[in-house]
N, C-alpha and C positions, 0 to 999 in steps of 0.2 A: 502492498500498500503506500503511497508516498505522500509520507506525512514530511512537515519538515517544523522544524524548530527554528523562529526570525527573533527581533532582538528590533524593535521601530526607532529608528533613530531622531522621529520626533518627540516621545514621551519617553524612551524608553522600556514602556514594555515588553515582554519576553513572552512567545505562545506557541503552538504549535498548530499547528492546521493544514488540512490536506488543501495540495495540489494536485489539479487534475491537466494534461496540457500545457498550453500554454499561460495559461488562467496569472495574473497577478493576484498575489490575497494582500490585503488590505487589514492594519491593523483594528483589532475589535474592538478599541477601546478608544481611539481618535480618529481615528479608517486614514490613515497616513497609508503613504505608499512605499514611502521613504523608510525601505528596509535592511538589517542586513540578518544572510545570511549564519544560522549558528550551525555545529558540529551535534548533532541529537547527542543525547546519550547511548541507545539502542548502535545508532552507527558505532559510536563510542566502543561499547562493550561487544560489539560485535567482534571487533578488530582486534583486542585481548584475545574474545575466545578461538582466532583462530591460530594460538602459538605464538603471539607474538609477546603477548603478558612473560610468560616461562621463559624468552629466551633475552629479554631485558630488554628489550626498545619497547617504546610507547607510540602512540596515538597521540597527534595533537593537543587533543583534548584532555590528553593525563597525564600527571607529571608522577614522574619515576618510575612508569607503569604501575601507578595507583591512580583511575578514572575518580577524578575530581565531584562527576556527574552522576555516577552509579557505585558508587565505591568499590 
């Protein structure tokens, strides 16, 4: 499912939303489309589960092999 995490650059709201095709999401709080796409906790955990955490490497959302989002 195409779920993505975003941060609104106008109001700072962080949210997750379903994005279909080329549709452009808007912040549910202020309706701004000025968004930054974030690495979701699912992506980070999936990356760690692939064996990279045991080899000592980490994804960009993790620090030292410990994911700050999903612990």
